[in-house]
Each structure stands twice: as C-alpha cells, then as structure tokens.
N, C-alpha and C positions, 0 to 999 in steps of 0.2 A: 843615238840612244845614250842618255845620261846615266852614268853609273857612279854611285857613291859607295865607297868602301868605309865601313863603320868598324872602328877598333876601340874597345873599352881599354882604359889605362888606370892602373893604380901602382904607384911606385915603379914606373917604367922610364925614368929619366935617361937611363943608360941606353935605351933602345929607340926612343922616338925619332931621333934625327935619321938614323940609318933606315928605320922602317919607313918613314915618310918618303925619303928619297928613293928607296927601292920600289915602293908601291907606285908612286907617281911616275916613275921611269917606264912602267910597263906599257902605258898608252896615254896619249894626250887627252883622251876622253874621260879619264878617271878623275874624280875628286875624292879627297880623303877627309873623313870626319873622325877625329879622336873624341872619345867621351871620357873625360877625366873626373874621377870621384874625389876631388880635392886631395890629391896625393901629397902626403907630408914630405916627400923627397923633392918637391918642386917640379914635378912632371908638367903640371898645367902651365907654369911660368915658362918652362922650356919650350912648350908647344907654341905659346904666344910669340916667343922670340923667333921661332922657325917660320911662323906665318908671315912675318914681315917680308920674307924673300921668296915665299912660295904661294902664289895666288890661288892655287887649287887645294890648299890645306886649310882646314877649319877645326875649331874645337868647341865642344859643348861642355861647359863647366858645371858640375853638380856639387851640391853643398857637402855631401858626405857619402861614404861607402855604404851601399845598400845591396850589393850583390851583383853578379854578372848579368842576371836576367833583367833586373831593373835598369841597368846601364844600357842594355841592348834595346829595351822597350823605348827608352828616351832617345837613343840614337836612331832607331828606325823611324820614329815619329819626326825627328828633325830632318832625316834624309828625304822622307816623303814631302816635307814642307819645302825642301830645297829643289823639288821637282825630279827626283830620281825615278828612273824607269826600271832600273835594276839596283839592288842593294847587296853588296858583298859583306859578309861578316867574317872576321878573322882575329887571331891573337896578335899581340904586339911583341912576342918573344922569339919570332922567327921559327917556331915549331911549324907554322904554316908558311910555306914558301911563296913570297910575293910573285914569283914567276908563274905560279899556277892561277893567279887571279883571272887572267884573260881566258884561260881554258874553262874556268867555271862560267864566266860571262858568256862565252860562245855557245853554251849548251842550249838546245831547243827544249827547254823545260821550265815549268813554273818554279821548281826548286832543284838546284844542282848541289849535291853534297860531295865534298872531297872526302873520299873513303880510304881508310888505312887497310881495309880488309877485302877489297876486290882485287882481282889479278892486276899486278903492276903497282899496287900500293904497298906500304910497309912502315915499319917502326924500327929503323936501324939503331943499334946501340942500347935498346931496351933490355934489361935483364929478364931472365926467364920468368921470374915471379910476376913482374909487371905485365908481361905479355899474357901470362895465364889469367891473371885477374881481369884484364881488359877483355880478353876473348870470352871468358866465362860470363862476364857481365853482359856482353852483347848477346850471348846465347840465352841468358835468363830473360833479358828485356824482350827479345823477339818471341820467346815462348809465352811470356805473360801478356804482352800487349797485342801480339799478332802481326806487328810490323814486319815487313819482309826485308828491311834494310840490313846490309852486312855490317854497317857502322852506325847503329841507331843513335849514338851519342855524338856523332860528328858535329864539329862546330865551325868548320871552314866551308861556307856555303854562299850561294848566290840565289837571291829571291827576285822574282818579278814583283814589281810594286803591287800589281793586282792580286798576287798570291798572298802577300803580307796582309793586305786588307781582307782577303777571304778568310784567313785563319783568325782574324780578330786578335792580333798579337798583344794588344794592350791589356787583355784580360787573362793572360797566362799567369798561372798561380805561382810557378817556380821563380824564386828570386835568385838562386844560385846556379851552379853548373848544370843542374837537371833541366834548366830552361831549354837547353839544346834538345834533349830527349822529348820534352813536351811539345816543342815547336815542330819537330819532325813528325811526331804522332798526329798533330793537328793537320799537317799537310796531307798525310796519308788518309786520315779519316775524311778529309774534305774532297778526296778524289783528285787531288792535283797531280800533274805530271811531275814525277820525281826521278831524277837520274843520279846514280852514284858514279863518280869518276875517280880513278886512282890518284892518290897523293902519297908522298913520302913524308911522314911526320917525324921531325927531329926535335931533340931536347934543346931547351933554351941555352944560349951562349952567355947571356948577361942577365943581371937582375936575379930575382928569386921566384920560385914557383908559388902560386897561390893555392895549389891543390892540397887538400887536407884529408885525413882519414874519414871524415864525416861525409865526404862527397859521394862515395860508393853507397853508403847507407841512404843518403838522400835520393839517389837514383832508384834504389830498390823501392823506397816508399812511393815515389812518384809513379813508377811503373805499375805498382799494385793499385794505386788510385786510378790510373788511366784504365786499367783492366776492368775495374768494377764501376766504371762510368761516372767517376767524380773528377775528371780531368779539368773541369772548369770551376 
C-alpha cells in the first residue's frame, strides 16, 4: 500500500532536513512530498538539495503563498498522481510527531484524525488561555456544524485515496487553516468512516508560527457557513 505524506512548507528551512529524515525513517513504504510556496528563506532550494540523497523525497514548488488549504489541494492532487493509496497530511514544525504517522496509516478507516482531545491525547506546555480558546472553539464548532469529532480542526490525518476523491477536495472553499475544519466536515457529511486516535501535540522547536489572530475568526465564519448549507 503506497502512502505519501504531504507537508506544506513556508519558511521551514530549519526543519525540513530533520522532518524528512524522521518521516522517512518510520517505514520503507513511505514517500514524502513537500509542497513549498516559494519560501523566501530558501526552503525549496534546501529540499532540492536533500532530494539528491533521498530517493523517496519529492517537492512540489508553487509560485507564491496562497494559504494552507490551497497548498494541500495541490499536494493531494500530486500525491494521487503519484499513485498514493493513502495520503497523510501533517505540519513541518514537529508539533505532529512523525512517530505517529504509521499509527494513522494502520487505522481501518476512510479518514483517521490525530486528536488532541480524546483520551490519551494532549497539548503539553500550552498555557491555560490557549487551552481554553482551543477547547471552546471545538465546542462551538461541534454545536454549530453537528460534527461529533472531539478535535474538529485536527490537521494530522490519514486519508484513503478513495475518500479524498469522494469529498471532492479540489472544490473546498477554505484557503487557510479552516481547510482542516471544512475537510473534516465533508468527510462526516459524506458518511465516510472516521476514527479519532490520540496524539500529543507539541509546540514547534524551530522556525516561527504561521498562526494569526484571524484564524479563529475564519473558523467561526466557515463553521457558520457549513451550518447553513453553503460549505461548497
């Protein structure tokens, strides 16, 4: 079963080598596709250098930064073109542990979500305010959309190729981080088999966070749009 791990990058030069080696070390069946949005810090060039000695490493170079959602849409399309039967999506900052990749792949589900909020999951090191905002946001999203997931915005996931095709991922409206929410909602509405498995989410050790204050507002807007039937 061919599995492609898709990781969007923007200014992640400090992380890509360690991440590539950590992911590829998990199993010989894995291939890794970075999707770089023309990072000004030279991330794309660094990936090209790494590819010379890592035959299971690939890079999709995009012309400009258009948001996480657009990067994933391009990455998913490329992974399917590469013949992937399962597609894992994750961050490049080690907040998602590469050691959990094969746990996601092993799930008998159309979509396996790495969840911070099921028993065994966690967010060590987060301050109380951040935990509160994240938890409250999840409660709001579940109440508005009806989704049963404990971590409805979770972005560490494994999709079956057939599931990605079923949700028509290329038409997702969200360009930013709310892409995660909208994709999870589509999987639920399509009646796909979805499992949440516990993960420990850690803060990045290198580089800088791309999270902004507008992300929470974007998620609220998308949740309301999904609730009132305008998700597409």
